[in-house]
C-alpha positions, -999 to 999 in steps of 0.1 A, spaced: 811 -108 -557 789 -103 -587 807 -130 -608 802 -154 -578 765 -146 -577 763 -150 -615 779 -184 -613 755 -196 -586 725 -182 -606 737 -200 -637 742 -232 -618 707 -229 -603 692 -223 -637 711 -255 -650 696 -275 -622 661 -263 -629 666 -270 -666 678 -305 -658 648 -311 -636 624 -299 -664 641 -323 -688 639 -351 -663 602 -344 -657 588 -334 -691 551 -337 -685 530 -365 -699 499 -353 -718 465 -369 -723 439 -380 -748 401 -379 -739 385 -413 -744 350 -402 -733 332 -376 -712 303 -381 -689 278 -356 -673 287 -342 -639 266 -321 -615 277 -285 -618 267 -279 -582 292 -305 -570 322 -289 -553 343 -320 -559 367 -329 -530 370 -367 -534 362 -392 -561 363 -430 -560 352 -457 -584 343 -490 -568 323 -520 -580 308 -502 -610 298 -470 -591 312 -436 -588 313 -422 -552 319 -385 -547 325 -362 -517 316 -326 -522 325 -296 -500 314 -262 -489 299 -252 -456 264 -263 -452 264 -279 -487 288 -309 -482 275 -343 -493 284 -379 -500 270 -393 -532 268 -425 -553 264 -418 -590 259 -435 -622 288 -427 -643 271 -429 -677 242 -406 -669 255 -386 -639 223 -396 -621 226 -395 -583 217 -430 -570 222 -423 -533 228 -390 -514 238 -381 -479 238 -346 -465 269 -342 -444 261 -324 -411 263 -286 -416 293 -281 -392 315 -301 -415 332 -289 -447 337 -323 -464 370 -331 -482 388 -363 -495 372 -397 -498 383 -433 -502 369 -468 -498 382 -493 -472 366 -527 -474 328 -522 -473 332 -487 -459 338 -452 -472 361 -428 -453 354 -391 -458 377 -363 -445 366 -329 -432 387 -298 -438 393 -282 -404 373 -303 -380 401 -329 -376 375 -356 -380 371 -385 -405 336 -398 -410 332 -436 -418 301 -449 -436 287 -482 -447 293 -481 -484 260 -500 -492 236 -476 -476 257 -446 -463 248 -454 -427 272 -435 -404 294 -460 -385 320 -440 -366 345 -412 -367 382 -408 -362 403 -378 -351 434 -366 -368 457 -336 -364 459 -308 -390 437 -302 -420 421 -328 -442 424 -324 -480 428 -355 -501 425 -392 -491 433 -426 -508 445 -460 -498 471 -485 -509 456 -517 -496 474 -513 -463 471 -477 -451 450 -447 -456 470 -419 -471 460 -383 -463 471 -349 -477 467 -317 -458 477 -290 -483 514 -291 -473 542 -311 -489 536 -340 -465 516 -371 -471 506 -391 -439 499 -428 -437 473 -440 -412 462 -474 -398 426 -479 -412 415 -496 -380 428 -471 -355 435 -440 -376 468 -437 -358 496 -422 -380 521 -449 -391 546 -428 -411 548 -398 -434 567 -388 -465 577 -353 -478 569 -348 -515 597 -333 -536 603 -327 -573 640 -332 -573 650 -310 -544 620 -287 -546 591 -292 -521 557 -297 -537 529 -282 -517 491 -276 -522 487 -314 -527 450 -321 -528 429 -350 -541 447 -383 -542 443 -417 -559 466 -448 -557 473 -462 -591 498 -488 -602 518 -484 -571 520 -446 -573 501 -418 -556 485 -395 -582 478 -361 -567 460 -329 -578 479 -297 -571 454 -271 -560 448 -243 -586 470 -262 -610 462 -282 -642 488 -308 -633 487 -341 -616 519 -354 -598 528 -390 -598 545 -396 -564 565 -426 -550 548 -438 -519 582 -448 -504 605 -419 -511 580 -390 -518 598 -381 -550 577 -370 -579 581 -396 -606 564 -376 -633 537 -350 -642 505 -352 -662 496 -319 -678 458 -316 -682 458 -281 -696 429 -274 -718 408 -304 -706 378 -281 -698 377 -248 -716 379 -218 -695 345 -207 -708 329 -237 -691 344 -229 -656 318 -210 -635 342 -195 -610 379 -191 -603 375 -220 -578 362 -244 -605 397 -260 -606 408 -295 -615 402 -317 -585 390 -353 -587 408 -385 -597 392 -420 -598 405 -453 -612 385 -483 -624 412 -510 -618 394 -540 -634 390 -521 -667 421 -498 -664 401 -466 -668 413 -432 -654 387 -406 -646 393 -369 -638 371 -339 -631 370 -306 -612 350 -286 -587 317 -275 -603 327 -290 -636 299 -301 -660 318 -332 -671 339 -361 -659 366 -372 -684 379 -406 -690 414 -400 -702 445 -420 -715 478 -407 -703 502 -401 -732 538 -405 -720 562 -377 -729 588 -384 -754 621 -392 -739 649 -367 -741 672 -374 -771 704 -392 -761 735 -370 -761 756 -372 -793 791 -387 -790 802 -374 -824 831 -350 -826 823 -315 -839 
């Protein structure tokens, strides 16, 4: 019995090792850093038409902002009604769509002046939000990503996110980049790159050390915020209550060496 258990254990370890080899994490290089409001509990981040838009959370303190990236200056500010704990954010046409955590409501605004336009209902919690040009993509903290019709907010389909055969949970802020879904994993320094068709993790980006621990004000000051400037191919990341937004370049991991075919 023990030998059987040992064989199964060794086989499991081999599978884990293989998965780690297959998904050796990419690293990063900081290109530039920009000031960020340390009172901003970042839940969603979007870069559109030269401006940074941010959704911040916490009960009674949630907001929607337009910011100047270079200076961190807040150019427009909207106080989200106190009953909402704001979450993920994305753009759709000339609008911004902002999730709420446990109210099952998405808030839609005119992007030019933050005028409230309408709301949509959805089941479950709202965490992260992005869009792929056809659908809105929502995370709820589980391993499932749901795709919604932007006009009706009716669910079209969903995918289950796995790294190999392992479910990936705590999926938080999202961004759609180069045909992949980039996702923060809550309380982790890693970003997953996810296939929008299969849900498989295509790779990881390890952002360990991006902001020194000494600059994190609380245990909740975690990595959360991904924005992409498509015309200039710039990737921005930040975290809740972080003093800086970082423009980074992803450095691909070195491929595993090919197996030798020489006799020994």
